[in-house]
N, C-alpha and C positions, 0 to 999 in steps of 0.2 A: 220724178220726186222719190226721196229716200226717206225711209223710216227707220228709227233706231227704238228698239224695245228692251228695256232692261227688266230683269228678273233675279230672283235670289234673296232679296232683301228679307229682314225679319227681326225677331228679337232674339238675342243670344246672351248667355251670362258673359261677364268679363272673363278674358282668358279662352274664350271659345272661338269658333271659326264660322266663316261664312263664305260662299262663293257666289259672287255676281256674274251675270251672263249679260251680254248685249248682243242681240240679233239685229243685222241690218238687212233691209230689203228694198227692192225698187229696181230702177235702170242702171245697176252698178256696174261699172267696167273695173274699177279698181278701188280699194280702200288704201289710202296712205297712212297717215298718223292715226292712231286711236288713243284715247285718252279716258281716264277716269277722274271726275271732278267730285266734289262734295260741298255742301252748304248746310251748315248748322243753323238754328234759329237765331236771328240777330247778327249773324255773321257774313262775310263775303263769301262767295263761291271760291274755292281754292283747288288747285291742281293736285291730285293724289299721285298719279302714276301715268306715264305715256309710253308708248311703243311705237316704233317706226315700222314701215312696210318690211324693213330688213331684220326686224326683232330686236333692235337696239331699245334698252329701256331707261327709264329714268324714274326717280321717286322723290317725293318729298321727304326730308329728312326724318319727320316723325314717324313714318310708316316703314322706313328701310328695314329689312330683316323680317319684317312681319307680313307684308303684302306683296303678292307677285302678280304682276299683270302678263296676260298672254293673249295670243290671239290665233284664229284657225281661218286662214285667208280662203281655204277652200270653201267654208261654211259662212263666209262674210261675218264672223262673230269674234267678240272679245270677251275676255274673262278678267275678274279680279278675285283672286284668292286672298282672303283676309284671315290671318291667324292671330292668336293672341291679342283678341280685340280688347281695347281699353275704355274706359269711361269717357275718354276725349274724342273717341271715334264716331259717336252716333251723329248721323246727318241723313240728308237726302243725298244719294249718290247718283251722279249723272254721267252717262256715256257720251262721249264725243267723238266724232270721226271726221276726217278730212276726205271727201269722197269725190272721185271722178265718176261721173255719169256718161251716158252717151252723148251728151250735149254741152255739159260744163263740169266745173269743179267747185264744190262749195263746201262748208263747214255745217255740220248737222249735230243736233242735240236729241238725246232721249228724253223721256217725261219724268225720269228719276225713280228711284226705289229706295225706301226707307229703311235704315239700319239703326236698330236700337240696342244699346248695351246696358244690361243690368248689373249692378254691382252686388 
């Protein structure tokens, strides 16, 4: 079994920064794509940023130039650096990973971390 644990969320003023971390543990052989999603109250979960095993990245338009996704393959970890946070960014942020274990390949979710932005 694989577990993803997010950390780094919190309350920040508009214009401020936060860095989210995602730590993966378990019988991991490799982590393929990793991604960050977010879900605000009353809204659908949406993709924020994704990164392939080779380091190729993709972002939703509203966060381009402000957020940076990265990963550390040696640590089985992923990160989301969020700068210039805006009032529309608050949500629960979820880590997602496509993981190959010793017996299978599956998609996993973390429990989420709350990001709140005060104006």
